[in-house]
C-alpha positions in Angstrom: 107.7 -55.8 7.7 110.8 -53.7 6.7 108.6 -51.8 4.2 106.0 -50.9 6.8 108.7 -49.8 9.3 110.2 -47.6 6.7 107.1 -45.5 6.4 107.2 -42.0 8.1 106.3 -42.2 11.8 103.4 -39.8 11.2 101.9 -42.2 8.6 102.3 -45.2 11.0 100.7 -43.3 13.9 97.8 -42.3 11.6 97.2 -45.9 10.6 97.3 -47.1 14.2 94.7 -44.5 15.3 92.2 -46.8 13.6 93.3 -49.9 15.5 91.4 -51.4 18.4 93.0 -51.5 21.8 93.5 -55.3 21.7 95.1 -55.1 18.3 97.6 -52.5 19.7 98.5 -54.9 22.5 99.1 -57.7 20.0 101.2 -55.4 17.9 103.6 -54.8 20.8 104.5 -58.5 20.7 105.4 -58.5 17.0 108.7 -56.7 17.0 110.8 -54.2 19.0 110.0 -51.3 16.6 106.2 -51.5 17.1 106.6 -52.2 20.8 108.5 -49.0 21.1 106.0 -47.0 19.0 103.0 -48.2 21.0 104.6 -47.8 24.4 106.1 -44.4 23.7 103.0 -42.8 22.1 100.6 -41.3 24.7 97.6 -41.4 22.2 98.0 -45.1 21.7 98.5 -45.8 25.4 95.4 -43.8 26.1 93.4 -46.0 23.6 94.7 -49.1 25.4 93.8 -47.8 28.9 90.3 -46.8 27.8 89.8 -50.3 26.3 91.1 -52.2 29.3 88.7 -50.3 31.6 85.8 -50.5 29.1 85.4 -46.7 28.8 84.8 -44.1 26.2 86.0 -40.5 26.6 83.0 -38.1 26.8 84.8 -34.8 27.0 83.2 -32.0 24.9 85.5 -29.2 25.9 88.9 -28.1 24.4 91.3 -30.9 23.3 93.8 -31.8 25.9 97.2 -33.3 25.1 97.0 -37.1 25.3 99.8 -37.2 27.9 97.5 -35.2 30.2 94.5 -37.4 29.3 96.5 -40.6 30.0 97.7 -39.3 33.4 94.2 -38.3 34.4 92.8 -41.7 33.4 95.5 -43.5 35.3 95.0 -41.3 38.4 91.2 -41.8 38.2 91.5 -45.6 38.2 94.1 -45.5 41.0 91.7 -43.4 43.1 88.9 -45.9 42.5 91.2 -48.7 43.5 91.8 -47.1 46.9 88.4 -45.4 47.2 90.1 -42.0 47.4 87.5 -39.2 47.4 88.3 -35.7 46.2 85.4 -34.1 48.0 82.0 -34.9 49.5 78.8 -32.9 48.7 75.7 -33.0 50.8 72.2 -32.5 49.4 69.0 -32.5 51.5 65.7 -33.4 49.7 62.1 -34.0 50.6 61.7 -37.7 51.3 59.1 -40.4 52.1 59.2 -43.2 54.6 58.5 -45.9 52.0 62.0 -46.1 50.7 61.1 -47.4 47.2 60.6 -44.4 44.9 64.1 -43.3 44.0 66.5 -44.1 41.1 70.1 -43.5 40.4 71.3 -43.8 36.8 74.2 -42.3 34.9 74.9 -39.4 37.3 71.3 -38.4 38.0 69.4 -39.2 41.2 65.6 -38.9 41.0 63.0 -39.2 43.8 59.2 -39.4 43.3 57.0 -37.8 45.9 53.2 -38.4 46.1 50.8 -35.6 47.0 48.0 -37.4 48.8 45.9 -34.2 49.4 45.8 -33.1 45.7 42.2 -33.3 44.2 43.4 -34.6 40.8 41.7 -38.0 40.2 44.2 -40.8 40.8 46.4 -38.4 42.8 49.4 -36.4 41.8 53.1 -36.3 42.5 56.3 -34.5 41.9 59.8 -35.5 41.1 63.1 -34.2 42.6 66.2 -34.5 40.4 69.8 -34.1 41.4 72.9 -33.7 39.2 75.4 -35.7 41.2 78.4 -33.9 39.6 77.3 -30.4 40.6 74.9 -31.3 43.5 72.3 -29.0 41.9 68.7 -30.2 42.2 65.3 -29.1 41.0 61.7 -30.1 41.3 59.0 -30.9 38.6 55.3 -31.3 39.4 53.2 -34.0 37.8 49.5 -34.3 37.2 49.5 -38.1 37.8 50.3 -40.5 40.6 53.6 -42.3 39.8 53.6 -45.8 41.1 57.1 -46.6 39.8 59.5 -45.1 37.3 62.9 -45.4 35.6 65.2 -42.9 33.9 67.8 -42.7 31.2 69.7 -39.4 31.3 71.5 -40.2 28.1 68.2 -40.1 26.2 66.7 -37.4 28.4 64.0 -40.0 29.2 61.8 -40.6 32.1 59.4 -43.7 32.0 56.6 -43.1 34.5 54.1 -45.9 35.4 50.6 -44.9 36.5 48.5 -47.7 38.0 44.8 -47.0 37.5 43.0 -49.5 39.8 42.8 -52.7 41.7 39.7 -54.4 40.1 40.0 -56.5 37.0 37.6 -54.4 35.0 39.6 -51.2 35.8 43.1 -52.6 36.1 45.2 -50.8 33.6 48.8 -49.6 33.5 49.6 -46.3 31.7 53.2 -45.8 30.7 54.1 -42.1 30.4 57.1 -41.2 28.3 58.5 -37.9 29.4 61.6 -35.7 29.1 63.6 -36.1 32.2 64.6 -32.4 32.4 61.1 -31.0 32.7 58.8 -34.1 32.6 57.0 -32.8 29.5 56.0 -35.4 26.9 59.0 -36.8 25.1 59.2 -35.4 21.5 60.7 -38.7 20.2 57.8 -40.9 21.4 55.0 -41.5 18.9 52.7 -42.4 21.7 53.5 -40.3 24.8 51.1 -42.6 26.8 51.2 -46.3 26.3 48.3 -48.2 27.8 48.6 -51.9 28.8 45.7 -54.1 29.9 47.0 -56.6 32.5 44.2 -59.0 31.7 43.5 -60.0 35.3 40.6 -62.3 36.2 41.1 -61.6 39.9 42.2 -58.5 41.8 45.9 -58.4 42.7 47.1 -58.4 46.3 49.2 -55.3 45.9 51.2 -53.1 43.5 51.9 -54.9 40.2 55.2 -53.6 38.8 58.2 -55.6 39.8 61.1 -53.9 37.9 61.8 -51.7 34.9 64.7 -51.8 32.4 65.7 -49.3 29.7 68.1 -50.4 27.0 68.4 -48.0 24.0 65.0 -48.0 22.3 63.6 -50.7 24.5 61.7 -50.5 27.8 61.0 -53.8 29.6 58.7 -54.3 32.6 58.2 -57.3 34.8 54.5 -57.3 36.0 53.9 -59.2 39.3 50.2 -59.6 39.9 50.8 -61.0 43.4 47.8 -63.3 42.9 47.9 -67.1 43.1 45.7 -67.4 40.0 47.6 -65.0 37.7 51.1 -65.4 36.2 54.0 -63.0 36.1 54.8 -61.5 32.7 57.6 -59.6 31.1 56.6 -57.1 28.4 59.1 -55.2 26.2 58.1 -52.1 24.2 59.9 -49.9 21.7 59.3 -46.7 23.6 59.7 -44.6 20.4 56.9 -46.3 18.6 54.8 -47.4 21.6 54.6 -51.0 20.2 55.0 -54.1 22.3 57.7 -56.2 20.6 58.0 -59.1 23.1 56.0 -60.8 25.8 57.2 -63.6 28.1 54.7 -65.1 30.6 55.9 -67.3 33.4 55.5 -71.0 32.6 56.0 -74.3 34.4 59.5 -74.4 32.9 60.6 -70.8 33.4 59.6 -68.7 36.4 60.2 -65.0 36.4 61.9 -63.6 39.5 63.5 -60.6 37.9 65.2 -59.8 34.7 67.6 -57.4 32.9 68.2 -56.4 29.3 71.9 -56.9 28.4 71.3 -55.2 25.1 68.5 -54.6 22.6 68.7 -58.3 21.7 69.6 -60.2 24.9 67.5 -60.7 28.0 68.5 -62.6 31.2 65.8 -64.1 33.5 66.8 -65.9 36.8 64.4 -68.5 38.1 64.3 -69.6 41.7 62.0 -72.6 41.1 64.4 -74.3 38.7 67.6 -72.8 40.3 68.8 -71.5 37.0 69.5 -68.4 34.9 67.8 -68.3 31.5 69.0 -66.3 28.5 66.4 -65.2 25.8 67.0 -63.6 22.4 64.7 -60.9 21.2 64.3 -61.7 17.6 62.4 -58.6 16.4 59.9 -60.3 14.1 58.6 -62.7 16.9 56.8 -61.4 20.0 57.8 -64.5 22.0 61.5 -64.3 22.9 63.6 -67.3 21.9 64.9 -69.4 24.8 68.6 -69.7 24.0 70.5 -71.0 27.0 69.9 -72.1 30.6 72.7 -71.8 33.1 72.2 -74.2 36.0 72.9 -73.2 39.6 74.0 -75.6 42.3 71.1 -77.9 43.3 69.4 -77.8 46.7 68.5 -80.5 49.1 64.9 -81.2 49.9 65.0 -79.2 53.1 66.0 -76.0 51.4 64.5 -73.6 49.0 65.4 -70.4 47.0 63.1 -67.7 48.2 64.0 -65.3 45.3 66.7 -64.4 42.9 67.1 -60.7 42.2 69.2 -59.8 39.2 71.2 -56.6 39.3 73.3 -54.6 36.8 73.9 -51.0 35.9 71.9 -49.5 33.1 72.7 -50.5 29.6 74.4 -48.0 27.3 71.8 -46.0 25.3 71.5 -46.3 21.6 71.7 -42.4 21.3 75.0 -40.6 21.9 74.9 -37.6 24.2 75.5 -35.2 21.3 72.1 -35.9 19.8 69.9 -34.9 22.7 66.7 -32.9 21.8 67.1 -29.2 22.2 66.3 -27.5 25.5 67.6 -24.5 27.4 71.2 -24.3 28.4 70.1 -24.0 32.0 68.2 -27.3 31.9 71.0 -28.9 29.9 73.6 -28.0 32.4 71.2 -29.2 35.2 70.3 -32.5 33.7 73.5 -33.9 32.2 76.3 -34.6 34.6 78.8 -34.6 31.7 81.1 -37.3 33.1 84.6 -37.5 31.7 84.2 -41.3 31.0 81.3 -43.5 30.2 81.2 -47.3 30.5 80.7 -49.1 27.2 77.8 -51.5 26.9 79.7 -54.7 27.2 82.1 -53.8 30.1 79.5 -54.6 32.8 79.1 -56.7 35.9 76.0 -58.7 36.6 74.9 -59.7 40.1 72.3 -62.3 41.3 71.2 -61.9 44.9 70.1 -65.4 46.0 68.1 -66.0 49.2 68.4 -69.6 50.5 66.2 -70.8 53.4 66.1 -73.9 55.4 62.6 -75.3 56.0 63.5 -75.7 59.6 62.0 -72.6 61.2 64.7 -72.5 63.8 67.5 -72.0 61.3 68.0 -68.6 59.6 68.5 -68.3 55.9 71.4 -66.8 54.0 71.7 -64.3 51.2 74.6 -64.5 48.8 75.6 -62.4 45.9 76.8 -64.2 42.7 78.9 -62.0 40.4 79.8 -62.7 36.8 80.8 -60.6 33.8 78.2 -59.8 31.2 80.1 -61.7 28.6 79.1 -64.9 30.4 75.6 -64.7 28.9 76.3 -62.9 25.6 76.3 -64.6 22.2 79.6 -64.7 20.4 80.1 -62.1 17.6 79.9 -64.7 14.9 76.7 -66.2 16.6 76.4 -69.6 18.3 72.7 -70.0 18.2 71.0 -72.6 16.0 67.2 -72.4 16.0 67.0 -76.2 15.3 68.9 -77.2 18.4 66.6 -75.9 21.1 67.7 -74.7 24.5 71.3 -75.4 25.5 71.7 -76.3 29.2 75.0 -75.3 30.8 75.7 -77.2 34.1 77.2 -75.4 37.0 80.5 -77.2 36.7 81.0 -75.8 33.2 80.6 -72.1 34.1 80.2 -71.5 37.9 83.6 -72.4 39.4 85.7 -70.3 37.1 83.4 -67.6 35.7 81.6 -66.5 38.9 82.3 -65.4 42.5 80.0 -65.7 45.5 80.2 -62.9 48.0 78.4 -63.0 51.3 78.4 -59.4 52.4 75.0 -57.7 52.5 74.0 -55.0 50.1 72.7 -52.3 52.5 69.8 -50.7 50.8 66.2 -49.9 51.7 65.3 -50.3 48.1 66.5 -53.7 46.7 66.6 -52.2 43.2 68.8 -49.2 43.9 72.0 -49.1 41.8 75.0 -50.4 43.8 76.7 -51.6 40.6 78.3 -49.5 37.8 80.3 -51.0 35.0 82.6 -53.7 36.5 82.5 -52.3 40.1 80.1 -52.6 43.0 79.8 -51.0 46.5 78.6 -52.8 49.5 78.3 -52.2 53.2 81.2 -53.9 55.1 80.4 -56.3 57.9 84.0 -56.1 59.2 84.6 -54.2 62.5 88.0 -53.2 63.7 88.7 -53.9 67.4 89.4 -50.2 68.3 85.9 -49.3 67.0 84.1 -51.1 69.7 80.4 -51.1 69.0 80.6 -48.6 66.2 77.8 -48.6 63.6 78.8 -51.0 60.9 77.1 -49.0 58.2 79.9 -46.5 58.3 82.1 -48.9 56.4 82.0 -49.9 52.8 83.7 -52.3 50.4 84.4 -51.4 46.8 84.8 -54.4 44.6 86.3 -54.4 41.1 85.8 -57.3 38.7 87.6 -55.9 35.7 89.2 -59.0 34.4 91.3 -57.2 31.7 93.0 -55.0 34.3 93.5 -57.9 36.7 95.1 -60.1 34.0 97.4 -57.3 32.9 98.6 -56.5 36.4 99.2 -60.1 37.2 101.3 -60.5 34.0 103.3 -57.5 35.0 103.4 -58.6 38.6 102.5 -55.1 39.6 99.6 -53.6 41.7 98.5 -57.0 42.8 98.3 -56.7 46.6 94.5 -56.0 46.4 93.7 -58.8 44.0 91.9 -61.8 45.4 92.6 -65.0 43.5 92.2 -67.6 46.1 88.9 -69.6 45.7 86.0 -68.9 48.1 83.8 -71.7 49.4 80.2 -71.8 50.5 79.9 -74.8 52.8 77.5 -77.5 52.0 75.9 -77.5 55.5 75.2 -73.7 55.5 74.0 -73.1 51.9 73.0 -75.4 49.1 73.2 -78.7 51.1 74.3 -80.8 48.2 78.0 -79.8 47.9 80.6 -77.2 48.9 80.3 -74.5 46.2 83.7 -73.1 45.1 84.0 -70.0 43.0 87.3 -68.4 41.8 86.6 -65.3 39.6 89.4 -62.9 40.5 88.5 -59.5 41.9 89.9 -56.4 43.6 88.6 -54.9 46.8 89.3 -52.1 49.2 87.6 -51.1 52.5 86.9 -47.6 53.5 85.3 -45.8 56.4 82.8 -43.1 55.6 82.3 -40.1 57.9 78.6 -40.4 57.8 76.1 -43.2 58.7 73.9 -44.4 55.9 70.8 -46.6 55.2 71.4 -47.1 51.5 74.5 -47.3 49.3 74.7 -46.4 45.6 77.3 -45.7 43.0 77.8 -44.5 39.5 81.0 -44.0 37.4 82.3 -41.1 39.5 80.6 -41.2 42.9 79.8 -43.4 45.9 76.5 -42.1 47.3 75.4 -42.7 50.9 71.7 -42.0 51.6 70.3 -41.5 55.1 66.9 -40.3 56.2 66.2 -37.7 58.9 63.2 -36.0 60.4 62.7 -32.4 59.2 60.3 -29.8 60.5 57.9 -30.5 57.7 58.4 -34.2 57.2 61.1 -36.8 56.3 64.3 -35.7 54.6 66.5 -37.7 52.3 70.1 -36.6 52.8 72.6 -37.6 50.0 76.3 -37.6 50.7 78.0 -37.6 47.3 81.5 -38.9 47.7 83.3 -37.9 44.4 86.2 -40.0 43.2 89.2 -37.8 42.4 90.8 -36.4 40.5 88.0 -34.0 39.3 88.6 -31.9 36.2 
């Protein structure tokens, strides 16, 4: 140790630049010398702060001193903790009354609009895009009718789904892979249109696409035929090659309510019928995903049922860094990419399961609860803990639920149940609390911002600082009102703050730098969507 400490400080700092943030924290407990080096070096403190919050620095501009970067990051996190907004931007866009055709991902808001009077077979549509950091927006016309879509600004990717018909002999889904900035065919896709035959024997009862997920090179879709004689199916493609790499149909053992891709290898599928959450591994060489684990939820009594379990998370980190975007004009580049200061890493994410529980007694209303847990709950360990010879591992509720989850009862106010109200380890929800002096004021003016960052919570508890907003006491769902079999206690710590917005809203969304309230108004030529973009300060 004395030999290492005798090295020039510049050499020691150069070596520590290659250390991970957890290693730097461990180093502070080895001796006074290294504790002093780490604590008094802004560059090392900055690495630790980024690691604790699961962030990477995305700045492309001139290098700033690390002392300035550290202060900005600390102020940024402090403003999130108190929901302090630096400014609010307002954007009015053409809207529709359906409330289903918009997406928010990674700083870009997109709205799809149908043109019912266009003579193009199958209809046509256009898309309105908004850069949330600058509030600039632009419109792109399409020669196809978009039934559903998803976007990934990091890869300049728009995945557009075109539904071709209702009858079994014409039922076909076309997946269009486009650039997000101008909706031209994506240059990295070998097949810019991927065709998929749903294989129906009977016509569906409605639209068929249930949800879309993009994770790096993968695009996953849950098809819901809405027919009693057909089964749901999840299909995963490599969007660059156009090849389907995995298919998972619903079975007697596993029902498909929703899903998300945690990475290019791990897929989570909740199942209302079994009251469980399944984890599948995408093995590459096999088209059928491997059933790895089943996390069991509390059981229900015979007079109750789960109507549905909707899984929610923010978009997975792309496999392509922002520096490798395909070339396009500077104007489009500035319009498309919000250029955030920080980006959440792929594993620092919060997962949410919206569970609807109903009593079979028609006179008693049901309840919706939100179950939150970190993504790590369902991820394999780095060294791997899967043995193909051992089959599915069942994890009972008592072994994971009480300590690794938190049930929250507040409703997620959104017309679209798939709109992004989660980003990283945070989520935003409409507040059901009402202060006495507000009388009968519209509750939708109030929001709660929840933060489930366990690293930051543990650090502050150890330091006994900044803990007033941390909730550690267990929360209980009573047996009579919810599952019927037992009182369900969960204790995952979290932070929360409550804030009143100056505008009413019908949907809440968020990304890494903004809380977005959406309301719909009547314009002279039709409905308008009005976005109120509340930007978290400080803004560079």
